[in-house]
C-alpha positions as CSV (number, residue, x, y, z in Angstrom):
1,M,-1.2,43.4,139.3
2,K,2.0,44.8,137.6
3,R,-0.1,47.6,135.8
4,T,-1.6,48.5,139.3
5,L,1.8,48.6,141.1
6,T,3.0,50.6,137.9
7,M,-0.2,53.1,138.3
8,A,0.3,53.2,142.0
9,S,3.9,54.1,142.1
10,G,3.1,56.7,139.2
11,L,0.4,58.2,141.4
12,L,2.9,58.6,144.4
13,L,5.4,60.2,142.3
14,L,2.5,62.5,140.8
15,I,1.5,63.4,144.6
16,S,5.1,64.1,145.8
17,C,5.7,66.0,142.6
18,G,2.9,68.3,143.5
19,G,0.4,67.5,140.7
20,S,1.2,66.8,136.9
21,E,-0.8,65.8,134.0
22,S,-0.5,61.9,132.4
23,T,-1.3,60.6,129.3
24,E,-2.2,56.8,129.0
25,R,-0.8,55.3,126.1
26,P,0.9,51.8,125.5
27,S,4.7,51.9,124.7
28,A,6.3,50.0,121.9
29,K,8.1,47.6,124.3
30,N,5.2,47.1,126.7
31,P,1.7,47.4,125.3
32,T,0.1,47.2,128.9
33,S,2.5,50.1,130.2
34,T,1.4,53.7,131.1
35,V,3.9,56.5,130.1
36,L,3.5,59.4,132.6
37,R,4.4,62.8,131.2
38,V,5.5,64.9,134.3
39,P,5.9,68.5,133.2
40,T,8.3,70.7,135.7
41,K,6.9,73.4,137.3
42,Q,10.5,74.6,138.5
43,K,12.1,77.3,137.2
44,P,15.7,76.2,136.0
45,L,18.4,76.7,138.6
46,K,20.8,79.5,138.4
47,A,24.2,78.9,139.9
48,T,25.9,82.2,140.8
49,I,29.8,81.8,140.5
50,P,31.7,84.2,142.4
51,P,34.4,86.0,140.5
52,T,37.9,84.2,140.6
53,T,41.2,86.6,141.5
54,L,43.8,85.5,139.1
55,A,46.9,85.2,140.8
56,P,49.0,88.2,139.9
57,V,52.1,86.9,138.1
58,K,55.3,88.5,139.2
59,A,58.7,88.3,138.2
60,I,61.6,86.5,140.4
61,G,62.5,89.5,142.8
62,D,59.2,91.3,142.9
63,K,58.0,92.0,146.0
64,I,54.1,91.3,146.6
65,T,52.6,93.2,149.4
66,T,49.0,92.0,150.9
67,E,46.2,94.5,152.0
68,R,47.1,93.9,155.4
69,G,50.5,95.1,154.9
70,N,52.4,91.7,154.7
71,S,54.8,91.1,152.2
72,L,56.3,88.0,150.2
73,T,59.2,88.0,148.0
74,V,60.5,85.3,146.0
75,R,64.2,86.5,145.6
76,T,66.0,84.0,143.4
77,F,65.5,80.7,141.7
78,A,68.7,78.3,141.6
79,P,67.8,75.8,138.8
80,S,70.2,73.2,140.1
81,V,71.5,72.8,143.4
82,A,73.6,70.0,145.0
83,S,73.4,68.5,148.0
84,T,75.7,68.8,150.7
85,N,74.0,65.7,152.5
86,S,75.1,62.3,151.3
87,F,71.8,60.9,152.6
88,S,69.7,63.6,150.1
89,E,70.4,62.7,146.7
90,P,67.9,63.3,143.9
91,D,66.2,60.0,142.6
92,P,67.6,59.3,138.6
93,G,66.3,61.7,136.2
94,K,65.6,64.3,138.9
95,Q,67.7,67.4,140.1
96,F,67.3,69.6,143.4
97,S,66.3,73.3,142.5
98,A,65.4,75.9,145.2
99,V,64.1,79.2,145.6
100,E,64.7,81.6,148.2
101,V,61.7,83.6,149.7
102,E,61.4,86.4,152.5
103,F,58.3,87.0,154.5
104,C,57.8,90.3,156.2
105,A,54.8,90.8,158.7
106,G,52.9,94.0,158.4
107,P,51.7,95.9,161.3
108,A,49.2,93.4,162.5
109,G,51.6,90.3,162.1
110,L,51.1,87.9,159.5
111,E,47.1,88.2,159.8
112,G,45.6,87.0,156.5
113,L,48.9,85.3,155.4
114,G,49.9,83.0,158.1
115,A,53.1,81.9,159.1
116,P,56.1,81.1,156.4
117,N,55.8,77.7,155.9
118,P,58.0,75.8,153.0
119,F,55.2,73.5,152.0
120,D,53.2,76.1,151.2
121,F,55.3,76.6,147.8
122,E,55.0,74.5,144.2
123,L,56.7,74.6,141.2
124,S,54.5,74.8,138.2
125,M,55.9,72.8,135.3
126,P,55.4,73.3,131.5
127,D,53.2,70.5,131.3
128,N,50.8,72.0,134.0
129,T,51.9,69.6,136.9
130,R,52.9,70.9,140.0
131,V,56.2,69.8,142.3
132,D,56.0,70.0,145.8
133,P,58.8,70.9,148.2
134,T,61.0,68.2,149.5
135,L,63.5,68.4,152.6
136,S,65.9,71.1,152.3
137,V,69.5,70.9,150.9
138,Q,70.1,74.4,150.7
139,E,70.9,76.5,153.6
140,P,69.8,78.7,155.2
141,A,66.3,76.4,154.8
142,L,62.6,78.3,155.5
143,H,61.4,76.9,158.5
144,V,57.8,77.3,159.8
145,T,58.1,80.8,161.8
146,D,55.8,82.9,164.0
147,L,56.7,86.7,163.0
148,Q,56.1,89.4,165.3
149,P,54.6,92.8,163.5
150,G,57.7,94.3,161.3
151,D,59.6,90.9,161.4
152,C,60.9,89.4,158.5
153,V,62.5,86.0,157.6
154,R,64.2,84.8,154.8
155,G,65.4,81.0,153.7
156,W,65.4,78.6,151.0
157,V,62.8,76.1,149.8
158,T,64.0,72.7,147.7
159,F,62.4,71.1,145.0
160,E,63.1,67.7,143.4
161,Q,62.2,68.2,140.0
162,P,62.4,66.6,136.5
163,E,66.1,67.1,135.3
164,N,66.5,69.7,132.5
165,V,63.1,71.0,132.7
166,Q,62.5,74.6,133.6
167,P,59.5,74.9,135.8
168,R,57.0,78.1,134.8
169,F,56.5,79.5,138.0
170,V,56.9,79.5,141.6
171,V,53.1,79.2,143.4
172,F,52.4,80.2,147.0
173,T,49.4,77.6,147.2
174,R,47.8,79.5,150.3
175,P,45.2,82.2,149.8
176,P,45.9,84.6,148.4
177,L,47.2,82.8,145.5
178,L,50.4,84.3,144.2
179,K,52.8,83.4,141.1
180,W,56.3,84.6,140.3
181,A,57.2,83.6,136.6
182,I,60.8,82.0,136.1
183,G,62.6,82.6,133.1
């Protein structure tokens, strides 16, 4: 009975795969079992991976202008920022740092770049971890802002990072991915 079920299962598999050849021979573990060889008639899958555009690495202070005329500049990196608010203190072993950024809308507004948002920035650390922004302790803070064509906005983005560790990059995480080297 077991052999009949195995053979029936194998035939169903053969029918669903579009035919194949079979070789009956006992296996070493089960002398009554049948080994089916199913040659594949499918061509190997070829994955086409689109080329990636590596983020251009700029220096702090360099302006990056997009295809649509929008621009984004990381003007300054402040490695240690003191909080002016007693309710916002860094955790033990951490310190506040901040970057001053400027967005300018091109002739079509912020099309393709989106509204300035402090949470679109990260610090890339030497161990390849990323540090997200925190509530701002450096003023004037960058806030989510709609810009009209030709308008600009400037403000600070604050991070709570490991103490005495120099980040490698400021990263703008929304497409297009942009990077500024620190140091």
